[in-house]
TITOR-571267 format. One record per residue (C-alpha): residue in one letter; chain; x, y, z negated. Coordinates in Angstrom, 1 decimal. Example, Ala and Ser with C-alpha at 12.3 -4.5 7.8 and 13.67 -1.06 7.14 Angstrom:
residuo | cadena | xx | yy | zz
A | A | 12.3 | -4.5 | -7.8;
S | A | 13.7 | -1.1 | -7.1;
***
This chain:
residuo | cadena | xx | yy | zz
M | A | 129.3 | 43.0 | 35.2;
L | A | 130.6 | 40.9 | 33.2;
E | A | 128.5 | 41.8 | 30.4;
P | A | 125.2 | 40.0 | 30.1;
R | A | 121.8 | 42.5 | 29.1;
A | A | 121.2 | 43.1 | 25.8;
V | A | 119.5 | 40.4 | 24.0;
S | A | 116.9 | 40.6 | 21.0;
V | A | 114.7 | 37.8 | 19.4;
K | A | 112.4 | 37.8 | 16.9;
R | A | 111.3 | 34.4 | 15.1;
G | A | 107.8 | 34.0 | 13.7;
V | A | 105.6 | 35.9 | 15.9;
N | A | 102.8 | 33.5 | 16.3;
P | A | 101.1 | 33.1 | 12.9;
H | A | 99.2 | 29.6 | 14.2;
A | A | 102.3 | 28.1 | 15.8;
P | A | 104.7 | 25.9 | 13.4;
G | A | 107.8 | 27.3 | 15.6;
S | A | 107.9 | 30.8 | 17.8;
A | A | 109.8 | 33.4 | 19.2;
H | A | 109.4 | 36.6 | 21.4;
L | A | 112.7 | 37.2 | 23.2;
I | A | 114.2 | 40.0 | 25.2;
M | A | 117.1 | 40.2 | 27.6;
G | A | 117.3 | 43.6 | 29.7;
R | A | 113.6 | 44.2 | 31.2;
T | A | 112.7 | 40.4 | 30.8;
E | A | 110.6 | 39.3 | 27.7;
I | A | 109.3 | 35.8 | 26.7;
L | A | 107.3 | 34.5 | 24.3;
A | A | 108.0 | 30.6 | 23.5;
T | A | 105.9 | 28.5 | 20.7;
V | A | 106.3 | 25.0 | 19.7;
T | A | 103.8 | 22.2 | 18.9;
L | A | 104.1 | 19.2 | 17.0;
E | A | 101.8 | 16.2 | 18.3;
D | A | 101.9 | 13.5 | 15.7;
K | A | 101.7 | 11.2 | 18.8;
P | A | 104.3 | 10.0 | 21.4;
A | A | 104.5 | 11.1 | 25.2;
P | A | 102.8 | 8.4 | 27.5;
H | A | 106.2 | 7.4 | 28.6;
M | A | 107.4 | 6.8 | 25.0;
R | A | 104.7 | 4.2 | 23.6;
G | A | 105.9 | 1.4 | 22.1;
K | A | 109.6 | 2.7 | 21.8;
K | A | 109.1 | 4.3 | 18.6;
E | A | 111.2 | 7.5 | 19.6;
G | A | 110.3 | 11.4 | 19.8;
W | A | 109.8 | 13.1 | 22.8;
L | A | 110.5 | 17.1 | 23.8;
T | A | 108.6 | 18.4 | 26.9;
A | A | 108.3 | 22.4 | 28.0;
E | A | 106.0 | 24.3 | 29.7;
Y | A | 106.4 | 27.5 | 31.8;
A | A | 103.9 | 30.0 | 32.5;
M | A | 104.1 | 33.6 | 34.0;
L | A | 101.4 | 36.0 | 33.3;
P | A | 99.7 | 37.9 | 36.2;
R | A | 101.4 | 41.5 | 35.3;
A | A | 104.8 | 39.9 | 34.5;
T | A | 105.8 | 41.6 | 38.0;
N | A | 105.3 | 44.7 | 40.1;
D | A | 102.6 | 43.2 | 41.8;
R | A | 99.4 | 41.0 | 40.4;
Q | A | 100.2 | 37.5 | 40.8;
A | A | 97.4 | 34.8 | 40.2;
R | A | 97.3 | 32.9 | 37.4;
E | A | 99.1 | 29.1 | 37.7;
R | A | 96.3 | 26.7 | 37.2;
N | A | 97.8 | 24.2 | 39.9;
L | A | 100.1 | 21.9 | 37.6;
Q | A | 102.0 | 21.0 | 40.8;
N | A | 103.5 | 24.2 | 41.7;
G | A | 106.4 | 23.3 | 42.9;
R | A | 109.0 | 26.7 | 41.3;
R | A | 107.0 | 26.0 | 38.0;
H | A | 107.1 | 22.1 | 37.8;
E | A | 111.2 | 22.6 | 38.6;
I | A | 111.5 | 25.4 | 35.6;
Q | A | 109.5 | 22.9 | 33.5;
R | A | 112.1 | 20.0 | 33.9;
L | A | 114.8 | 22.2 | 33.7;
L | A | 113.4 | 23.9 | 30.5;
G | A | 113.1 | 20.1 | 28.9;
R | A | 115.9 | 18.7 | 29.8;
A | A | 118.0 | 21.9 | 28.3;
L | A | 116.1 | 21.5 | 25.1;
R | A | 115.9 | 18.3 | 24.6;
A | A | 119.4 | 18.1 | 24.7;
S | A | 119.6 | 20.4 | 21.6;
V | A | 117.3 | 18.0 | 19.2;
D | A | 118.1 | 14.8 | 17.6;
L | A | 114.4 | 13.3 | 18.4;
K | A | 115.6 | 10.3 | 16.1;
Y | A | 113.8 | 13.1 | 13.5;
F | A | 110.5 | 12.7 | 15.4;
R | A | 109.8 | 9.2 | 16.1;
N | A | 106.1 | 8.4 | 17.5;
Q | A | 105.9 | 12.5 | 17.9;
T | A | 106.1 | 14.8 | 20.8;
I | A | 107.3 | 18.6 | 20.6;
Y | A | 105.8 | 21.0 | 23.0;
V | A | 107.9 | 24.4 | 24.1;
D | A | 105.6 | 26.8 | 25.9;
C | A | 107.6 | 29.2 | 27.3;
D | A | 105.0 | 32.4 | 28.6;
V | A | 106.9 | 35.0 | 31.0;
L | A | 105.7 | 38.6 | 29.6;
V | A | 107.6 | 40.9 | 31.5;
A | A | 109.8 | 39.6 | 34.4;
D | A | 113.1 | 41.6 | 35.7;
G | A | 115.2 | 38.5 | 36.7;
G | A | 116.5 | 35.5 | 35.0;
T | A | 113.3 | 34.5 | 33.6;
R | A | 114.3 | 30.5 | 33.7;
V | A | 117.4 | 31.1 | 31.4;
A | A | 115.5 | 33.7 | 29.2;
S | A | 113.0 | 31.3 | 28.6;
I | A | 115.8 | 28.5 | 27.6;
L | A | 117.0 | 31.4 | 25.1;
A | A | 113.8 | 31.8 | 23.5;
G | A | 113.0 | 28.2 | 23.5;
H | A | 116.3 | 27.4 | 21.4;
A | A | 115.1 | 30.3 | 19.1;
A | A | 111.6 | 28.9 | 18.5;
L | A | 113.2 | 25.6 | 18.2;
H | A | 115.4 | 27.0 | 15.2;
D | A | 112.2 | 28.5 | 13.9;
F | A | 110.3 | 25.7 | 13.8;
C | A | 113.1 | 23.0 | 12.5;
D | A | 113.9 | 26.0 | 10.0;
R | A | 110.6 | 26.2 | 8.7;
L | A | 110.4 | 22.3 | 8.5;
I | A | 113.5 | 22.2 | 6.1;
H | A | 112.4 | 24.8 | 4.1;
S | A | 109.2 | 23.0 | 3.6;
G | A | 110.5 | 19.9 | 2.4;
R | A | 109.1 | 18.1 | 5.4;
L | A | 112.8 | 17.6 | 6.7;
S | A | 116.0 | 16.9 | 4.6;
E | A | 118.3 | 17.1 | 7.4;
W | A | 118.5 | 19.7 | 10.1;
P | A | 117.8 | 18.1 | 13.6;
L | A | 119.4 | 20.7 | 15.9;
T | A | 123.0 | 19.2 | 17.6;
H | A | 123.7 | 21.7 | 19.7;
K | A | 122.8 | 25.3 | 20.0;
V | A | 122.0 | 25.6 | 23.7;
G | A | 121.7 | 28.7 | 25.7;
A | A | 121.6 | 30.0 | 29.7;
I | A | 122.9 | 32.4 | 32.1;
S | A | 122.5 | 33.3 | 35.3;
V | A | 125.9 | 34.3 | 37.0;
G | A | 126.1 | 35.4 | 41.2;
L | A | 128.4 | 37.1 | 43.4;
V | A | 127.1 | 40.6 | 44.9;
G | A | 129.6 | 41.3 | 47.8;
E | A | 133.1 | 40.4 | 46.4;
E | A | 131.8 | 40.8 | 42.4;
V | A | 130.8 | 38.3 | 40.1;
R | A | 128.1 | 39.7 | 38.1;
V | A | 126.4 | 38.0 | 35.1;
D | A | 122.7 | 38.0 | 34.1;
L | A | 121.5 | 39.4 | 37.2;
D | A | 118.2 | 41.4 | 37.3;
Y | A | 115.7 | 41.2 | 40.2;
A | A | 117.7 | 43.8 | 42.3;
E | A | 121.1 | 42.3 | 42.1;
D | A | 119.4 | 38.7 | 42.4;
K | A | 118.1 | 39.8 | 45.5;
V | A | 121.0 | 40.8 | 47.3;
A | A | 123.4 | 37.9 | 45.7;
R | A | 125.0 | 35.7 | 48.1;
A | A | 125.7 | 32.8 | 45.7;
D | A | 123.6 | 32.9 | 42.0;
L | A | 124.1 | 29.9 | 39.8;
N | A | 122.0 | 28.8 | 36.8;
V | A | 124.4 | 27.7 | 33.8;
V | A | 123.0 | 25.8 | 31.0;
A | A | 125.6 | 24.7 | 28.0;
T | A | 125.9 | 24.9 | 24.2;
D | A | 127.8 | 27.2 | 22.3;
T | A | 131.0 | 25.6 | 22.0;
G | A | 131.1 | 25.6 | 26.0;
L | A | 129.4 | 21.7 | 26.9;
V | A | 127.8 | 22.0 | 30.1;
I | A | 124.4 | 20.7 | 30.2;
E | A | 123.3 | 21.7 | 33.6;
V | A | 123.9 | 23.9 | 36.7;
Q | A | 121.4 | 25.0 | 38.9;
G | A | 122.0 | 27.1 | 42.0;
G | A | 124.4 | 27.2 | 45.3;
A | A | 125.2 | 29.9 | 48.1;
E | A | 122.6 | 32.3 | 49.7;
E | A | 124.2 | 33.4 | 52.9;
G | A | 126.8 | 30.8 | 53.7;
P | A | 129.1 | 29.0 | 52.0;
I | A | 131.5 | 29.9 | 49.4;
S | A | 134.6 | 28.6 | 48.1;
L | A | 135.6 | 25.9 | 45.2;
A | A | 137.5 | 28.7 | 43.5;
E | A | 134.4 | 31.1 | 43.6;
Y | A | 132.2 | 28.3 | 42.3;
S | A | 134.9 | 27.5 | 39.6;
Q | A | 135.0 | 31.2 | 38.6;
L | A | 130.9 | 31.6 | 38.4;
L | A | 131.0 | 28.6 | 36.2;
N | A | 133.6 | 29.6 | 34.3;
T | A | 132.3 | 33.3 | 33.5;
G | A | 128.6 | 31.8 | 33.2;
V | A | 130.3 | 29.5 | 30.1;
Q | A | 132.1 | 32.1 | 28.7;
A | A | 128.6 | 34.4 | 28.5;
I | A | 126.8 | 31.8 | 27.2;
Q | A | 129.3 | 31.7 | 24.4;
S | A | 128.9 | 35.3 | 23.5;
V | A | 124.6 | 35.3 | 24.2;
M | A | 124.5 | 32.7 | 21.5;
G | A | 126.4 | 34.6 | 19.0;
D | A | 124.5 | 37.5 | 19.2;
L | A | 121.4 | 35.4 | 19.1;
G | A | 122.6 | 33.4 | 16.1;
R | A | 123.0 | 36.5 | 14.0;
E | A | 119.7 | 37.1 | 14.5;
L | A | 117.9 | 33.9 | 13.9;
A | A | 119.3 | 33.8 | 10.4;
V | A | 116.7 | 36.3 | 10.0;
I | A | 113.3 | 35.1 | 9.3;
Q | A | 110.3 | 37.3 | 10.6;
G | A | 106.8 | 37.0 | 10.6;
V | A | 104.6 | 34.8 | 8.5;
***
């Protein structure tokens, strides 16, 4: 299928966070929150610049079987996803507006059915939108700090068929899959993934990438309309 699963989002769902969003993509659900800390990240000290970092976690019953809580910060998969989220979301923010400050975006998987990292990028973008909107309306910022609308999608080859936004069952049998991160205008930020059952052709890879970029533009259009509505407290 070339159509992404249905996406819905509510922002402002956490009354304690200055920015938050609950995103549902198919049966995958993500809660994202934003925190602004008035001190620079350790590696940014003395540079008078802002920084954005992301953290990712999965609740024990987000999947069919209970998974132990991820207490080990060196968990390889978790660390890889966090770095992807950080790179993707930093590409959307002009950090000059947050000098000597650190933005934390926390993405927690409530329910997992494939595509948790791409759904986390979408949820993180929605939470950042909520955060920046509130800064503007409160008068703390006078200019919109988000420079790009950043989204992500998974694409894969199941047999000879290109499919978009793979759920868990599709992901298990895909002979190649990519996670594509791009803007709503088609600018590519990052691509992760590759062949699972032997090499694929350049034409197949290009088809996956092009399909992913087009799907992101569709998803971001739907997401943008929902983000125009302020929910929560």
